[in-house]
C-alpha positions as CSV (number, residue, x, y, z in Angstrom):
1,M,0.0,0.3,-0.2
2,A,1.4,3.3,-0.9
3,I,0.2,6.8,1.2
4,G,0.3,9.8,-0.6
5,L,0.4,13.5,0.4
6,I,-1.4,16.6,-1.0
7,I,-1.1,20.1,0.0
8,I,-3.0,22.7,-1.1
9,G,-2.8,26.4,-1.1
10,D,-1.3,29.5,-3.1
11,E,0.1,30.3,0.3
12,I,2.4,28.0,0.5
13,L,3.7,28.1,-2.9
14,S,3.9,32.1,-2.7
15,G,6.0,31.6,0.8
16,R,3.5,33.9,2.9
17,R,2.9,30.6,5.0
18,V,5.5,27.9,5.5
19,D,4.1,24.2,5.1
20,Q,3.8,21.9,8.4
21,H,2.1,19.2,7.1
22,F,4.6,17.1,5.1
23,P,6.9,16.9,8.1
24,K,4.1,15.9,10.8
25,V,2.6,13.4,7.9
26,L,6.0,11.5,8.0
27,Q,6.3,11.7,11.8
28,L,2.8,10.5,12.0
29,L,3.2,7.7,9.9
30,A,7.1,6.8,11.2
31,A,5.3,6.2,14.5
32,R,3.4,3.2,13.0
33,G,5.7,1.4,11.0
34,L,4.3,3.4,7.7
35,Q,6.0,5.3,4.9
36,L,5.4,8.3,2.8
37,A,5.4,7.2,-0.6
38,W,5.1,10.6,-2.7
39,A,3.9,14.2,-1.8
40,E,3.1,17.2,-3.7
41,V,2.2,21.2,-3.4
42,L,-0.1,22.8,-5.5
43,G,-2.1,26.4,-5.6
44,D,-5.9,27.1,-5.9
45,E,-6.0,26.3,-9.6
46,P,-9.0,24.3,-9.7
47,A,-8.0,22.4,-13.2
48,R,-4.7,21.3,-11.7
49,I,-6.3,20.0,-8.6
50,V,-8.9,18.2,-10.6
51,A,-6.4,16.8,-12.8
52,T,-4.2,15.5,-9.9
53,L,-6.9,14.0,-7.8
54,K,-8.2,12.1,-11.1
55,R,-4.8,10.9,-11.1
56,S,-4.4,9.8,-7.4
57,F,-7.8,8.4,-7.4
58,A,-6.6,6.0,-10.3
59,S,-3.9,5.0,-8.6
60,G,-5.7,3.2,-5.6
61,D,-3.5,5.1,-3.2
62,V,-4.4,6.3,0.4
63,V,-4.0,10.2,-0.3
64,F,-4.1,12.5,2.5
65,C,-5.8,15.9,1.0
66,C,-4.7,19.5,3.1
67,G,-6.4,22.2,2.7
68,G,-8.6,24.0,0.3
69,I,-12.0,22.8,1.9
70,G,-13.5,25.6,3.4
71,A,-16.4,27.9,2.1
72,T,-14.5,30.9,0.9
73,P,-14.1,31.7,-3.1
74,D,-10.4,30.4,-3.0
75,D,-11.2,26.8,-2.1
76,H,-11.5,24.5,-4.7
77,T,-11.0,21.2,-3.3
78,R,-14.7,19.8,-2.6
79,Q,-15.3,20.4,-6.1
80,A,-12.3,19.1,-7.7
81,A,-12.7,16.2,-6.0
82,A,-16.4,15.7,-7.0
83,D,-15.3,17.0,-11.0
84,A,-12.6,14.3,-10.7
85,L,-14.8,11.8,-10.3
86,G,-17.8,13.3,-12.1
87,L,-19.7,13.4,-9.2
88,P,-22.5,15.7,-8.0
89,L,-22.0,17.8,-5.1
90,R,-24.3,17.0,-2.1
91,L,-25.2,18.3,1.1
92,H,-24.2,16.2,3.6
93,A,-27.0,15.7,6.6
94,E,-24.5,14.6,9.3
95,G,-22.0,17.3,8.2
96,K,-25.2,19.9,8.1
97,R,-25.9,19.0,11.7
98,N,-22.6,19.0,12.7
99,I,-22.5,22.6,11.2
100,Q,-25.5,23.8,12.6
101,Q,-24.6,22.3,16.4
102,R,-21.3,24.8,16.0
103,I,-23.0,27.8,15.1
104,V,-25.2,27.3,18.0
105,Q,-22.3,26.9,20.0
106,M,-20.6,29.9,19.2
107,G,-23.8,31.8,19.9
108,E,-24.2,30.3,23.0
109,Q,-20.6,31.4,24.1
110,S,-21.2,34.8,22.5
111,G,-24.3,35.2,24.3
112,V,-26.7,35.8,21.3
113,A,-28.8,33.5,20.1
114,A,-28.1,31.9,16.7
115,D,-29.7,32.6,13.5
116,L,-29.6,29.5,11.6
117,D,-31.4,30.6,8.2
118,S,-29.0,34.2,8.4
119,A,-27.1,34.3,5.0
120,E,-24.0,33.8,6.5
121,N,-24.8,30.8,8.4
122,L,-26.6,28.9,5.2
123,H,-23.3,30.2,4.0
124,R,-21.4,28.1,6.4
125,L,-23.2,24.9,5.5
126,K,-21.4,24.9,1.7
127,M,-18.6,23.3,3.9
128,A,-20.4,20.2,4.6
129,E,-21.0,20.1,0.4
130,F,-19.4,17.0,-0.6
131,A,-19.0,14.6,-3.5
132,E,-22.4,12.0,-3.5
133,G,-21.2,8.9,-1.5
134,A,-18.5,11.3,0.5
135,A,-18.3,9.8,4.4
136,L,-17.2,12.0,7.1
137,V,-13.9,12.6,9.0
138,P,-14.6,13.6,12.0
139,N,-12.7,17.2,13.8
140,P,-12.0,17.1,17.1
141,Y,-11.5,20.8,17.0
142,N,-14.5,22.5,15.7
143,N,-17.0,19.6,14.9
144,V,-17.2,20.6,11.2
145,A,-15.8,17.5,9.6
146,G,-13.6,17.0,6.5
147,F,-14.4,14.0,4.1
148,S,-13.5,10.9,2.2
149,L,-13.7,9.2,-1.3
150,R,-12.4,5.8,-2.3
151,E,-9.1,5.8,0.2
152,H,-8.7,9.8,-0.2
153,Y,-9.1,11.7,3.2
154,F,-9.9,15.6,3.0
155,V,-8.9,17.7,6.0
156,P,-8.1,21.3,6.6
157,G,-5.3,23.5,5.9
158,F,-5.0,24.5,9.6
159,P,-2.6,22.0,11.3
160,V,-4.5,22.0,15.1
161,M,-7.6,20.3,12.9
162,A,-5.6,18.1,10.1
163,W,-3.2,16.4,12.4
164,P,-5.7,15.0,14.6
165,M,-8.3,14.1,11.8
166,I,-5.3,12.2,10.1
167,E,-4.6,10.5,13.4
168,W,-7.9,9.5,13.6
169,V,-7.8,8.0,9.9
170,L,-5.0,6.2,10.1
171,D,-6.1,4.4,13.4
172,T,-9.6,3.8,12.4
173,H,-8.9,2.2,9.0
174,Y,-5.2,1.5,8.6
175,A,-4.4,-0.4,12.2
176,H,-3.9,-3.7,10.8
177,L,-1.1,-2.4,8.3
178,F,0.5,-0.5,11.3
179,N,4.2,-2.0,11.9
180,R,3.9,-5.1,9.5
181,A,7.0,-4.7,8.0
182,P,10.1,-3.7,10.1
183,R,12.8,-1.9,8.6
184,V,16.2,-0.4,10.0
185,E,18.5,1.5,8.7
186,R,22.1,2.1,9.0
187,A,25.0,4.6,7.8
188,V,28.5,5.5,7.3
189,T,30.1,8.9,6.7
190,V,32.6,8.5,3.8
191,Y,35.3,10.7,3.4
192,G,37.6,11.4,0.4
193,A,35.5,9.1,-2.3
194,A,34.0,10.6,-5.2
195,E,29.9,9.4,-5.2
196,S,30.7,7.9,-9.1
197,A,33.2,5.9,-7.5
198,L,30.9,4.1,-4.9
199,T,28.2,3.6,-7.4
200,P,29.4,0.1,-8.3
201,L,29.0,-0.8,-4.5
202,M,25.7,1.0,-4.2
203,R,24.2,-1.0,-7.5
204,A,26.3,-4.5,-6.0
205,L,24.1,-4.4,-2.8
206,E,20.6,-3.9,-3.6
207,A,21.4,-6.8,-6.4
208,Q,23.0,-9.0,-3.5
209,F,19.8,-7.5,-1.0
210,P,16.5,-7.0,-2.8
211,L,14.9,-6.0,0.6
212,V,17.5,-3.5,1.0
213,K,17.6,0.2,-0.8
214,V,21.0,1.6,-0.6
215,F,21.1,5.9,0.0
216,S,23.7,8.5,-0.9
217,L,23.6,12.0,0.4
218,P,26.7,13.6,-0.8
219,S,27.9,17.4,1.1
220,V,30.2,19.9,0.3
221,G,30.7,20.3,3.9
222,D,31.8,23.8,5.2
223,A,34.4,25.0,7.3
224,A,33.8,22.7,10.2
225,T,33.2,19.7,8.2
226,R,34.9,18.0,5.6
227,R,33.4,17.4,2.3
228,H,32.0,13.8,2.8
229,I,28.9,11.4,1.8
230,E,26.3,9.9,4.1
231,L,26.4,6.2,2.6
232,G,23.9,3.7,4.0
233,V,21.3,0.6,3.8
234,K,17.7,0.6,4.9
235,G,15.0,-2.3,4.5
236,E,14.2,-5.7,6.0
237,P,16.3,-5.7,9.6
238,A,18.7,-9.2,8.6
239,Q,19.4,-8.1,4.8
240,T,20.1,-4.7,6.2
241,A,22.7,-5.6,8.8
242,A,24.1,-8.4,6.2
243,A,24.3,-5.5,3.7
244,Y,25.7,-3.0,6.1
245,A,28.6,-5.5,7.3
246,Q,29.0,-6.0,3.5
247,L,29.0,-2.2,3.2
248,C,32.0,-1.7,5.7
249,A,34.0,-4.7,4.6
250,E,34.1,-3.0,0.9
251,L,34.7,0.4,2.2
252,T,37.5,-0.8,4.0
253,R,38.8,-3.6,1.2
254,L,38.9,-0.2,-1.0
255,R,41.0,1.8,1.4
256,V,37.9,4.2,1.6
257,E,37.7,6.4,4.8
258,F,34.6,6.0,6.7
259,Q,33.1,6.3,10.1
260,P,30.1,4.8,11.1
261,L,26.9,7.1,12.2
């Protein structure tokens, strides 16, 4: 099962807001023994959102989509999800009740009786308009739910809402996948060797250990650190341990300076 992340908002691409979802989703997945396979950041452009969702719906991946599910003119995700599947928008009955309960609650807190039929409050109900057949994703922060369609889970852009909603999805729908494939990672810091000179070794390790991936992270260094490469292996524990031992043995044989991390 592959897991993807879509982050939507012009404010991310313009730099007015710094994305926080990507590192947090990595953390939430890692805590459950899961990994992110891909991520995309999109602006508030309906056609591009529709095209991206068409592709991700067709992939069969589990996808979390953050942002754009409000009721302002720049919120296009709800309509884009419906368009991507060729479905009409429908006012979700339970979603409507949740929003109305929230409106009443806010009125009680302010000491002013809520008018559910006011233009403003009727407009708020747009946040419960989802593609036909959508299910709700509960929002513990303010009870204004997100929604799900075909293994896609749409949550607000606000981290305080989005993160507990993503946790709820994982713990409710995918607990059977947690820690199913234990993975470990081992690495060394290599000095004085070109990445191209180490490529044959990396290829040989992946060929010999099919459940292991080799990674190479070069650094040009700075005033305090020499130019170096972080070279390592990650994957199934037993094969990773064997691959790491082979990596160190080959670096020693090649007389390459290295230091375990």
